[in-house]
C-alpha positions in Angstrom: -16.5 -3.9 -5.9 -18.7 -3.7 -2.2 -20.3 -8.0 -3.3 -16.5 -9.0 -4.3 -15.4 -7.6 -0.3 -18.6 -9.2 1.2 -18.0 -11.9 0.3 -14.3 -12.1 0.9 -15.4 -11.3 4.3 -17.7 -14.2 4.7 -15.1 -16.2 3.5 -12.2 -15.5 6.1 -14.9 -15.1 9.1 -16.1 -18.7 7.8 -12.7 -20.2 7.8 -11.2 -18.1 10.6 -14.4 -20.0 12.9 -13.9 -23.0 11.7 -10.5 -22.9 13.1 -11.0 -20.8 16.2 -13.5 -23.4 16.9 -11.1 -26.1 16.4 -8.2 -25.0 18.4 -10.7 -24.9 21.1 -13.3 -26.9 21.2 -11.4 -29.9 19.5 -8.6 -32.0 21.3 -5.2 -31.5 20.8 -4.7 -35.3 19.5 -7.1 -34.3 17.2 -5.6 -31.5 16.1 -2.0 -33.0 15.8 -3.6 -35.1 13.5 -4.8 -32.6 10.8 -2.4 -29.8 12.2 1.7 -31.8 12.9 1.6 -28.5 15.0 0.0 -28.2 17.3 0.7 -31.6 19.5 4.0 -29.9 19.8 3.4 -26.9 21.3 2.4 -25.7 24.5 -1.7 -26.4 24.4 -1.9 -22.5 26.0 -0.9 -21.5 22.4 -3.6 -23.8 20.5 -6.3 -21.9 22.1 -4.4 -18.3 22.2 -4.2 -18.8 18.8 -8.3 -20.2 18.3 -9.6 -17.1 20.4 -7.2 -14.6 17.9 -9.1 -16.8 15.2 -12.3 -16.1 16.6 -11.8 -12.8 17.8 -10.5 -11.9 13.6 -13.6 -13.5 12.3 -16.1 -11.5 14.5 -14.1 -8.7 13.5 -14.9 -8.5 9.8 -18.2 -9.3 10.0 -20.4 -7.7 13.4 -19.4 -4.3 12.9 -19.7 -3.8 8.7 -22.9 -5.8 9.0 -24.5 -3.7 12.3 -22.4 -0.3 10.8 -21.3 0.0 13.9 -18.3 1.0 14.3 -17.5 -0.1 10.8 -13.6 0.7 10.9 -13.0 -2.2 12.5 -13.4 -4.4 9.8 -10.6 -2.3 8.2 -8.6 -2.9 11.2 -9.4 -6.4 11.7 -8.5 -7.5 8.2 -5.2 -5.7 8.5 -4.2 -8.0 12.1 -5.3 -10.5 9.9 -2.6 -10.2 7.5 0.0 -9.9 10.5 -1.5 -13.0 12.2 -0.9 -14.6 8.8 2.8 -13.5 8.4 3.4 -14.5 12.3 1.8 -18.2 11.4 4.1 -17.7 8.0 7.3 -17.6 9.8 6.1 -20.0 12.6 5.6 -22.4 9.7 9.1 -21.9 7.6 11.4 -21.3 11.4 9.3 -25.4 11.5 10.9 -26.4 8.3 7.5 -26.4 6.8 7.1 -24.3 4.0 4.4 -26.6 2.7 1.7 -24.7 4.9 2.6 -21.4 4.1 0.7 -21.8 1.0 -2.7 -21.0 3.1 -1.5 -18.8 5.1 -0.8 -16.1 2.2 -3.9 -17.0 0.5 -5.7 -15.1 3.8 -3.1 -12.5 4.4 -3.3 -11.6 0.5 -7.4 -12.1 0.9 -7.2 -10.0 4.1 -5.3 -7.2 2.9 -8.0 -7.2 -0.3 -10.5 -6.0 2.7 -8.5 -3.6 4.6 -7.8 -1.6 1.3 -11.2 -2.7 -0.5 -13.0 -1.3 3.0 -10.6 2.0 3.2 -10.0 3.5 -0.6 -12.7 1.5 -2.5 -16.1 0.6 -0.7 -16.3 2.1 3.1 -18.7 0.9 4.9 -20.6 4.3 6.6 -21.6 4.1 10.1 -25.6 4.5 11.2 
């Protein structure tokens, strides 16, 4: 279980780091080709979600890896579930139903990490 959870944490952190890098450092025009919504909302929303994505990625890995405040990891995973629910609602409201599969996938994976790191394989502090 410990290895499955680490695998999920790494996949989530890599995915959210990639998304953060794209949102924070790519021009909006480039993002809008890949994610049309990025060209239709304020730039501050795109950059803000990039910061949230980066914080989620860091929260999934670093506290558990260094065993400093490891309860931050399931908390970060829980917040990612909330973020993905909000993103799914955002896409539903915009009529982008085909976009929510990714949100559901990441929400389920993050819920698994939150549950696993609290109930099945918690990481102890130093």
